[in-house]
C-alpha positions as CSV (number, residue, x, y, z in Angstrom):
1,X,24.9,-25.5,13.0
2,X,22.5,-23.3,11.9
3,X,19.9,-25.1,10.1
4,X,18.5,-23.9,6.5
5,X,14.6,-24.0,6.0
6,X,12.6,-26.4,3.8
7,X,9.0,-25.8,2.1
8,X,7.0,-28.3,3.7
9,X,3.5,-29.6,3.0
10,X,0.9,-28.2,4.8
11,X,-1.7,-30.1,6.3
12,X,-4.3,-27.2,7.0
13,X,-4.0,-25.6,3.2
14,X,-7.7,-25.7,1.9
15,X,-7.1,-24.8,-1.4
16,X,-6.9,-27.4,-4.3
17,X,-4.5,-30.2,-4.4
18,X,-5.0,-30.3,-8.3
19,X,-1.3,-28.9,-8.8
20,X,0.5,-31.2,-6.1
21,X,2.8,-32.9,-8.8
22,X,3.9,-29.2,-10.0
23,X,4.6,-28.6,-6.6
24,X,6.6,-31.7,-6.2
25,X,8.4,-31.1,-9.5
26,X,9.4,-27.4,-8.2
27,X,10.1,-28.1,-4.9
28,X,7.4,-25.8,-3.6
29,X,4.4,-26.2,-1.3
30,X,0.9,-26.7,-3.3
31,X,0.0,-23.2,-1.8
32,X,2.4,-21.5,-3.3
33,X,2.2,-22.9,-6.5
34,X,-1.5,-22.2,-6.3
35,X,-1.0,-18.6,-5.6
36,X,1.6,-18.2,-8.4
37,X,-0.6,-19.9,-10.9
38,X,-3.7,-17.4,-10.2
39,X,-1.3,-14.2,-10.7
40,X,-0.2,-15.5,-13.8
41,X,-3.5,-16.3,-15.1
42,X,-4.5,-12.8,-13.8
43,X,-1.6,-11.3,-15.8
44,X,-3.1,-12.7,-18.9
45,X,-6.5,-12.4,-18.3
46,X,-5.6,-8.6,-17.1
47,X,-4.7,-8.2,-20.9
48,X,-8.0,-9.6,-22.5
49,X,-9.8,-7.1,-20.3
50,X,-8.2,-4.1,-21.3
51,X,-8.3,-5.1,-25.2
52,X,-11.8,-7.6,-25.6
53,X,-13.6,-5.9,-22.8
54,X,-12.6,-2.3,-23.3
55,X,-15.3,0.4,-21.9
56,X,-15.8,1.5,-25.5
57,X,-16.5,-2.2,-26.5
58,X,-18.7,-3.5,-23.5
59,X,-21.0,-2.1,-20.7
60,X,-19.6,-1.6,-17.4
61,X,-21.8,-4.1,-16.1
62,X,-19.9,-6.7,-18.3
63,X,-16.9,-5.8,-16.8
64,X,-18.1,-5.6,-13.5
65,X,-19.3,-9.3,-13.8
66,X,-16.3,-10.4,-15.2
67,X,-13.7,-8.9,-12.8
68,X,-15.7,-10.5,-9.6
69,X,-16.4,-14.0,-11.4
70,X,-12.8,-14.6,-12.1
71,X,-11.7,-13.1,-8.5
72,X,-14.4,-15.6,-6.8
73,X,-12.7,-18.2,-9.0
74,X,-9.3,-17.6,-8.2
75,X,-10.7,-17.3,-4.4
76,X,-12.2,-20.8,-4.1
77,X,-9.2,-22.4,-5.9
78,X,-6.7,-21.3,-3.7
79,X,-8.7,-21.3,-0.4
80,X,-11.3,-23.9,-0.5
81,X,-14.0,-23.7,1.9
82,X,-12.3,-20.9,3.5
83,X,-13.5,-19.1,0.8
84,X,-16.8,-18.3,2.5
85,X,-15.1,-15.6,4.4
86,X,-13.9,-13.5,1.5
87,X,-17.9,-13.8,0.7
88,X,-19.2,-13.4,4.7
89,X,-16.9,-9.9,5.5
90,X,-17.9,-8.1,2.7
91,X,-21.8,-9.1,2.8
92,X,-22.3,-8.0,6.0
93,X,-20.2,-5.0,5.7
94,X,-22.6,-4.0,2.5
95,X,-25.8,-4.7,4.9
96,X,-24.3,-2.3,7.0
97,X,-23.7,0.3,4.9
98,X,-27.1,-0.1,3.2
99,X,-28.9,0.3,6.7
100,X,-26.8,2.5,8.9
101,X,-26.8,6.3,8.9
102,X,-24.4,7.8,7.0
103,X,-23.0,9.8,10.5
104,X,-21.7,6.4,11.9
105,X,-21.5,4.1,9.1
106,X,-17.7,4.3,9.1
107,X,-17.4,3.8,12.8
108,X,-19.7,0.7,12.3
109,X,-18.0,-0.9,9.2
110,X,-14.6,-0.3,10.8
111,X,-15.6,-1.9,14.1
112,X,-17.6,-4.7,12.1
113,X,-14.5,-5.5,9.3
114,X,-12.0,-5.3,12.3
115,X,-14.0,-7.7,14.4
116,X,-14.4,-10.2,11.8
117,X,-10.8,-10.2,10.4
118,X,-9.6,-10.7,13.8
119,X,-11.6,-13.6,14.8
120,X,-10.2,-15.0,11.4
121,X,-6.3,-14.0,12.7
122,X,-7.0,-15.8,16.0
123,X,-8.4,-19.0,14.4
124,X,-5.2,-19.3,12.3
125,X,-3.1,-18.6,15.0
126,X,-4.8,-21.1,17.0
127,X,-5.0,-24.1,14.4
128,X,-1.5,-23.0,12.1
129,X,0.7,-20.9,14.4
130,X,3.5,-19.4,13.4
131,X,2.8,-21.1,9.5
132,X,3.6,-18.7,6.5
133,X,1.6,-20.9,4.2
134,X,-1.2,-19.3,2.0
135,X,-4.5,-18.5,4.0
136,X,-7.5,-16.3,3.9
137,X,-6.3,-13.6,6.1
138,X,-4.4,-11.9,3.3
139,X,-7.3,-11.5,0.8
140,X,-9.2,-10.6,3.7
141,X,-6.8,-8.0,5.0
142,X,-7.1,-6.4,1.6
143,X,-10.8,-6.4,1.4
144,X,-10.9,-5.1,5.2
145,X,-9.1,-1.7,3.6
146,X,-11.8,-1.4,0.7
147,X,-14.6,-1.8,2.7
148,X,-13.5,0.7,5.1
149,X,-12.0,3.0,3.0
150,X,-15.6,3.2,1.1
151,X,-17.8,3.5,4.2
152,X,-15.4,6.8,5.2
153,X,-15.9,8.0,1.5
154,X,-19.3,7.6,1.8
155,X,-19.4,9.7,5.5
156,X,-17.5,12.2,3.8
157,X,-19.6,12.6,0.7
158,X,-22.9,12.3,2.8
159,X,-22.1,14.3,5.9
160,X,-19.1,16.2,5.8
161,X,-18.7,19.9,4.1
162,X,-16.4,20.4,1.7
163,X,-14.5,22.7,3.6
164,X,-14.0,20.5,6.4
165,X,-12.0,17.7,3.9
166,X,-8.2,17.5,2.8
167,X,-8.2,17.7,-1.1
168,X,-7.6,13.7,-1.1
169,X,-10.9,13.3,1.0
170,X,-12.9,15.9,-1.2
171,X,-11.9,13.5,-4.3
172,X,-12.5,10.3,-3.0
173,X,-16.0,11.3,-1.2
174,X,-19.0,8.9,-2.3
175,X,-22.1,10.7,-2.9
176,X,-24.0,8.1,-4.4
177,X,-24.3,4.6,-2.9
178,X,-22.7,1.9,-4.7
179,X,-25.1,-1.0,-6.4
180,X,-24.4,-4.4,-5.3
181,X,-22.9,-5.4,-8.4
182,X,-20.3,-2.4,-7.9
183,X,-19.7,-3.3,-4.5
184,X,-18.9,-6.5,-4.8
185,X,-16.8,-5.9,-8.3
186,X,-14.9,-3.8,-6.1
187,X,-14.4,-6.1,-3.1
188,X,-13.7,-9.4,-5.5
189,X,-12.1,-7.9,-8.8
190,X,-9.4,-10.6,-9.8
191,X,-6.6,-7.9,-10.3
192,X,-6.2,-7.2,-6.6
193,X,-7.8,-10.3,-4.6
194,X,-4.8,-12.3,-4.1
195,X,-2.3,-9.6,-3.2
196,X,-3.6,-6.2,-3.4
197,X,-2.8,-3.3,-3.9
198,X,-5.8,-1.3,-2.4
199,X,-7.6,0.7,-4.8
200,X,-9.8,3.0,-3.8
201,X,-13.7,2.6,-4.7
202,X,-14.1,5.9,-6.7
203,X,-11.0,5.3,-8.5
204,X,-11.8,1.5,-9.4
205,X,-15.2,2.5,-10.5
206,X,-13.9,5.3,-13.0
207,X,-11.8,2.4,-14.5
208,X,-14.5,0.1,-14.9
209,X,-16.4,2.8,-16.6
210,X,-13.9,4.0,-18.7
211,X,-13.9,7.6,-17.3
212,X,-10.2,7.4,-16.2
213,X,-9.3,8.2,-19.7
214,X,-11.1,11.7,-19.0
215,X,-9.0,14.7,-18.8
216,X,-10.8,15.8,-15.7
217,X,-12.2,12.6,-14.0
218,X,-16.2,13.4,-12.9
219,X,-17.4,12.8,-9.7
220,X,-18.5,9.7,-8.9
221,X,-18.5,8.4,-12.2
222,X,-20.7,10.9,-13.8
223,X,-19.9,12.5,-17.1
224,X,-19.8,16.4,-17.1
225,X,-22.4,17.3,-19.7
226,X,-20.5,15.0,-22.0
227,X,-17.8,17.6,-23.0
228,X,-15.2,16.0,-20.8
229,X,-11.9,15.9,-23.3
230,X,-10.2,12.2,-23.6
231,X,-6.5,11.5,-23.4
232,X,-4.4,8.8,-25.5
233,X,-4.7,5.7,-23.6
234,X,-1.2,4.4,-23.6
235,X,-0.2,0.9,-24.0
236,X,1.3,-0.4,-20.5
237,X,3.2,-3.2,-22.4
238,X,6.9,-1.6,-21.2
239,X,5.6,-1.1,-17.6
240,X,4.6,-4.7,-17.2
241,X,7.1,-6.1,-18.7
242,X,9.3,-3.8,-16.5
243,X,7.4,-4.8,-13.5
244,X,7.4,-8.6,-14.1
245,X,10.9,-8.8,-14.4
246,X,11.6,-7.0,-11.4
247,X,9.1,-9.2,-9.9
248,X,11.3,-12.6,-11.0
249,X,14.5,-11.1,-9.9
250,X,13.2,-10.3,-6.5
251,X,11.7,-14.0,-6.5
252,X,14.9,-15.6,-7.4
253,X,16.8,-13.3,-4.8
254,X,14.4,-14.5,-2.1
255,X,14.8,-18.0,-3.0
256,X,18.3,-17.9,-3.2
257,X,19.4,-15.8,-0.1
258,X,16.6,-17.0,2.4
259,X,18.1,-20.4,3.2
260,X,21.2,-18.7,4.0
261,X,19.9,-16.5,6.3
262,X,16.9,-18.4,8.0
263,X,15.1,-16.1,10.4
264,X,14.3,-18.8,12.6
265,X,18.0,-19.1,13.5
266,X,17.9,-15.7,15.0
267,X,16.0,-17.6,18.3
268,X,18.6,-20.4,18.5
269,X,20.9,-20.6,21.6
270,X,23.6,-21.2,19.3
271,X,22.9,-18.0,18.0
272,X,22.0,-16.3,21.0
273,X,25.0,-17.0,23.2
274,X,27.9,-17.8,20.7
275,X,27.9,-14.6,18.2
276,X,28.7,-11.1,19.1
277,X,26.8,-8.1,18.8
278,X,27.8,-6.8,15.5
279,X,27.1,-10.1,13.8
280,X,23.8,-10.3,15.2
281,X,23.1,-7.0,13.9
282,X,24.4,-7.9,10.6
283,X,22.4,-11.1,10.3
284,X,19.3,-9.6,11.4
285,X,19.9,-6.6,8.7
286,X,20.4,-9.7,5.9
287,X,17.4,-11.9,7.1
288,X,15.0,-9.7,7.6
289,X,16.0,-8.0,3.8
290,X,15.7,-11.5,2.1
291,X,12.1,-11.8,4.0
292,X,11.4,-8.2,2.2
293,X,12.2,-9.6,-1.6
294,X,9.3,-12.1,-0.8
295,X,6.9,-9.1,-0.5
296,X,8.6,-7.3,-3.7
297,X,7.6,-10.5,-5.9
298,X,3.9,-10.4,-4.6
299,X,3.3,-6.5,-5.2
300,X,5.7,-6.1,-8.1
301,X,3.5,-8.8,-10.0
302,X,0.2,-7.8,-8.2
303,X,0.8,-4.0,-9.8
304,X,1.6,-5.7,-13.1
305,X,-1.6,-7.3,-13.2
306,X,-3.6,-3.9,-12.7
307,X,-1.2,-2.2,-15.2
308,X,-1.9,-4.8,-17.7
309,X,-5.5,-4.3,-17.0
310,X,-5.4,-0.7,-17.9
311,X,-6.0,0.1,-13.9
312,X,-3.3,2.6,-12.4
313,X,-2.8,5.0,-15.1
314,X,-2.3,8.6,-13.6
315,X,-1.5,10.2,-17.0
316,X,2.0,11.8,-18.6
317,X,4.7,13.6,-17.2
318,X,6.1,16.6,-18.5
319,X,8.4,14.5,-21.0
320,X,5.2,12.8,-22.2
321,X,5.9,9.6,-20.5
322,X,2.9,7.7,-19.5
323,X,2.9,7.3,-15.3
324,X,1.5,3.8,-13.9
325,X,2.0,4.6,-10.6
326,X,-1.7,5.2,-9.0
327,X,-1.8,2.3,-6.8
328,X,1.7,1.1,-6.8
329,X,2.6,-0.8,-3.4
330,X,6.2,-0.4,-3.2
331,X,9.0,1.5,-4.6
332,X,12.0,-1.4,-4.3
333,X,14.9,1.4,-4.8
334,X,13.7,4.4,-2.8
335,X,12.8,1.8,0.0
336,X,16.2,0.2,0.3
337,X,18.3,3.5,-0.3
338,X,16.1,5.4,2.4
339,X,17.9,7.9,4.4
340,X,15.5,7.9,7.1
341,X,12.8,5.6,8.8
342,X,9.9,7.7,7.5
343,X,10.9,7.6,4.0
344,X,11.3,3.6,4.2
345,X,7.9,3.9,5.4
346,X,6.3,6.0,3.1
347,X,7.7,3.6,0.3
348,X,6.5,0.6,1.9
349,X,3.1,-1.1,1.4
350,X,2.2,2.1,0.0
351,X,-1.6,0.9,-0.4
352,X,-1.5,0.4,3.2
353,X,-0.1,3.8,4.1
354,X,-3.0,5.6,2.1
355,X,-5.3,3.3,3.9
356,X,-3.6,4.5,7.4
357,X,-3.7,7.9,6.4
358,X,-7.4,8.0,5.5
359,X,-8.8,6.1,8.5
360,X,-6.4,7.2,11.0
361,X,-3.9,9.9,10.6
362,X,-6.0,12.7,8.9
363,X,-8.5,12.1,11.6
364,X,-7.2,12.4,14.6
365,X,-5.6,15.2,16.8
366,X,-2.1,15.7,15.5
367,X,-0.4,14.3,18.8
368,X,-2.0,11.0,18.8
369,X,-1.4,10.3,14.7
370,X,1.8,8.2,14.9
371,X,0.9,6.2,17.9
372,X,-2.8,5.4,16.5
373,X,-1.5,4.8,13.1
374,X,0.9,2.2,14.3
375,X,-1.7,0.7,16.8
376,X,-4.3,0.1,14.2
377,X,-1.5,-1.2,11.6
378,X,-0.4,-3.5,14.3
379,X,-4.2,-4.7,14.7
380,X,-4.8,-5.0,11.3
381,X,-1.9,-7.6,11.1
382,X,-2.9,-9.9,13.8
383,X,-2.4,-11.0,17.1
384,X,1.3,-12.3,16.9
385,X,3.4,-10.3,19.6
386,X,6.2,-9.5,17.0
387,X,3.8,-7.4,15.3
388,X,3.3,-5.3,18.4
389,X,7.0,-5.1,18.9
390,X,7.9,-4.3,15.7
391,X,5.1,-1.4,15.5
392,X,5.7,-0.2,19.4
393,X,9.6,0.1,18.0
394,X,8.8,1.6,14.8
395,X,6.8,4.4,16.5
396,X,9.6,5.0,19.0
397,X,12.2,5.1,16.3
398,X,10.0,7.4,14.0
399,X,9.9,9.6,16.9
400,X,13.5,9.7,17.7
401,X,14.5,10.3,14.1
402,X,12.5,13.3,13.7
403,X,13.6,14.6,16.7
404,X,17.1,14.1,15.8
405,X,16.9,15.6,12.1
406,X,15.5,18.6,13.5
407,X,18.5,18.7,15.8
408,X,21.5,17.5,13.3
409,X,20.5,17.8,9.5
410,X,20.6,21.7,9.2
411,X,24.3,21.3,10.6
412,X,25.6,19.4,7.5
413,X,23.9,21.7,4.6
414,X,26.8,23.9,4.3
415,X,28.5,22.2,1.8
416,X,27.9,19.4,-1.1
417,X,30.4,17.1,1.2
418,X,28.8,17.2,4.1
419,X,25.4,16.8,2.8
420,X,26.8,13.6,1.0
421,X,28.4,12.9,4.0
422,X,25.1,13.0,6.0
423,X,23.0,11.1,3.3
424,X,25.2,8.3,3.2
425,X,25.4,8.1,7.0
426,X,21.7,8.1,7.3
427,X,21.4,5.9,4.8
428,X,23.4,3.1,6.6
429,X,21.9,3.9,9.5
430,X,18.2,3.2,8.5
431,X,19.6,-0.1,7.4
432,X,20.7,-0.9,10.8
433,X,17.7,0.3,12.6
434,X,15.6,-1.5,10.1
435,X,16.7,-4.9,10.7
436,X,16.7,-3.8,14.5
437,X,13.1,-2.7,14.5
438,X,11.4,-5.5,11.9
439,X,13.4,-8.7,13.0
440,X,10.0,-9.3,15.5
441,X,7.8,-9.0,13.0
442,X,8.8,-12.0,10.9
443,X,10.1,-13.9,14.3
444,X,6.1,-13.4,15.6
445,X,7.6,-14.6,19.1
446,X,7.5,-12.7,21.9
447,X,10.2,-14.6,24.1
448,X,12.1,-15.0,21.3
449,X,12.0,-11.3,20.2
450,X,12.9,-10.2,23.8
451,X,15.8,-12.5,24.3
452,X,17.5,-11.5,21.1
453,X,16.7,-7.3,22.0
454,X,18.5,-8.1,25.4
455,X,21.4,-9.4,23.5
456,X,21.3,-6.1,21.6
457,X,21.1,-4.3,25.3
458,X,18.0,-2.6,24.0
459,X,20.9,-0.2,22.7
460,X,18.4,1.6,19.9
461,X,15.4,1.8,22.2
462,X,17.7,3.4,24.7
463,X,19.3,5.8,22.2
464,X,15.8,6.8,20.7
465,X,14.9,7.5,24.3
466,X,17.6,9.9,25.0
467,X,17.4,11.4,21.4
468,X,13.7,12.4,22.5
469,X,13.8,13.6,26.2
470,X,17.5,14.4,26.8
471,X,19.6,15.8,24.1
472,X,16.9,18.5,23.2
473,X,17.9,19.8,26.5
474,X,21.4,20.4,25.7
475,X,21.3,20.9,21.7
476,X,19.1,23.5,20.0
477,X,17.3,22.1,16.8
478,X,16.6,23.9,13.4
479,X,14.5,26.8,13.9
480,X,10.9,26.5,12.0
481,X,10.3,29.6,10.1
482,X,6.4,30.3,9.7
483,X,4.9,31.5,6.4
484,X,3.8,34.9,6.3
485,X,0.2,36.2,5.6
486,X,1.1,37.4,2.4
487,X,3.3,33.7,1.5
488,X,0.4,32.0,2.4
489,X,-2.3,34.2,0.5
490,X,0.4,33.7,-2.6
491,X,0.2,29.8,-2.2
492,X,-3.4,29.6,-1.4
493,X,-4.2,31.8,-4.6
494,X,-1.9,29.6,-6.8
495,X,-3.5,26.4,-5.6
496,X,-6.8,28.1,-6.3
497,X,-5.7,28.8,-9.7
498,X,-4.5,25.4,-10.4
499,X,-7.3,24.1,-9.4
500,X,-9.6,26.1,-11.8
501,X,-7.2,25.9,-14.7
502,X,-6.4,22.8,-16.8
503,X,-2.7,21.8,-15.5
504,X,0.0,22.5,-18.3
505,X,2.3,20.2,-16.5
506,X,1.7,17.2,-14.3
507,X,3.7,17.5,-11.5
508,X,3.5,13.6,-10.4
509,X,3.0,11.8,-6.8
510,X,6.4,13.9,-5.8
511,X,5.6,16.8,-7.0
512,X,6.5,20.5,-5.8
513,X,3.4,21.9,-5.3
514,X,2.1,18.7,-3.0
515,X,5.7,18.7,-1.1
516,X,5.9,22.4,-0.1
517,X,3.3,22.6,2.5
518,X,4.6,19.4,3.7
519,X,5.8,19.5,7.5
520,X,9.0,17.5,7.9
521,X,7.3,16.1,10.9
522,X,4.8,14.0,9.1
523,X,5.3,10.1,9.5
524,X,3.2,9.0,6.8
525,X,3.4,9.8,2.9
526,X,2.4,13.4,2.7
527,X,3.2,13.5,-0.5
528,X,0.5,11.4,-1.8
529,X,-2.0,12.8,0.6
530,X,-2.2,15.7,-2.1
531,X,-1.1,14.0,-5.2
532,X,-3.6,11.0,-4.9
533,X,-6.6,13.8,-5.7
534,X,-4.5,16.7,-7.2
535,X,-2.9,14.5,-10.1
536,X,-6.1,13.3,-11.5
537,X,-5.9,15.8,-14.0
538,X,-3.7,14.3,-16.6
539,X,-1.5,16.0,-19.5
540,X,-3.3,14.9,-22.4
541,X,-1.0,13.6,-25.5
542,X,-2.4,14.6,-28.9
543,X,-5.0,13.0,-30.6
544,X,-7.3,13.6,-33.3
545,X,-10.6,15.2,-32.4
546,X,-12.6,12.7,-34.5
547,X,-11.7,10.0,-32.4
548,X,-11.7,11.6,-29.1
549,X,-15.8,12.5,-30.1
550,X,-16.2,8.6,-31.3
551,X,-14.4,7.1,-28.2
552,X,-16.8,9.7,-25.9
553,X,-19.6,9.1,-27.3
554,X,-19.1,5.0,-27.1
555,X,-18.4,5.3,-23.5
556,X,-21.9,7.1,-22.8
557,X,-23.7,4.7,-24.9
558,X,-22.4,2.1,-22.8
559,X,-22.5,3.4,-19.4
560,X,-24.1,1.2,-16.7
């Protein structure tokens, strides 16, 4: 019979074992208990950080020191001597940033950081192959995103011209070298060390110094003549409670159902030889879905920690509701009910999507964008063969889905019934494809994954290849209408007007302006490309002028 997994003690774990008694009581491994203790502690410390260490009460230096000190403490508590790596990688990269020419600093930091990370991945794979125990590679992956994105922002700010940058790149461009305190606070801050999410350097510095509350956040943390208006800072309590509850629900679902559909059963001979292909698809879909809830739990909790400290506020929507989605890493419902593979990717690990777009997708020739983006993502995850099988399959499926959408979608838009039918059909298809493409990612092994793919008869691979290379010969796709020069001029004028005027209504990350200019063929989250920069202009809530003046003076007096 198929065997259910058990949580076992990992002898390779180097973190604190002071709570082994609690782990035994809960039936969890001590590494998971330590992780939860750190994240729950961070949730409460975040509230103190937002209230007692508010930028109107203390200097940014105090906030930097507190954030990095707690982060380092958590790192040592969870990883013991392995924590030397979370100090070593950013220290080496900081030396590179301070010594290398800005024209090449981005490539050098990417090479150094990825080489360091891959060495740690390889060591972990040698001494603890196939383990899901907590280890230092998780935080190192987040740190790698931070230092490389910072290096590219420095390159954009010091070398490239504004007209050569996208609006998002213009916003994130760094034109002042970070001090050691700012840099290491950004890398080690306790809100995002253990499980992310990724926050870009400029957003973090503005948050620490209090400039994220300005109506127009200034470039690299400098006030515009001290005259920027302030917005009323909302309480994140409701958002935090909602995300914590969601995190707990996801943790319960994972603990409840992962034992019913263990991933390792998919490589057993009994499963491979004595089940039909329909059941194999069903099992792969459910097993990978169960694993996803573990990530939902970690990411929602990490997002709640950031929000509780005041990090993640992007202003108000047109109804006056506060938005806390600046660095959200997951949109659970949007992912689970996505109607195509691209939309699913866009709502999964959003911070990594933003990082991949910043480093790769926006900077390479369009025809290589998808392939190189998936390649960097696979390498960043490590050397397990299952990662590469998943990302190779994902790149193929995304390309096929894009081609199929152009050929078929417009044929189902004539009536509301056909549109609904198309959406339901593509949603169900996406669920099946997701299980088919992602099971190697959690199975990790090459031969085990290949054997199961052979039992699937490589059917979706074959369908994807047929869709890309054969169907377009016989089925004409939807014609693309290029915008006229006059409409382009109008759009350019409108964008300029929006840039130069205060926005009356905040469109949000999926606003119409950001979406309208997006081609349907892009793979990553195009909506966020422009909105990350454009939507820093927030809609102010009514405040007393005297209060705004007092707060502004307090922020300026405590700068640095």
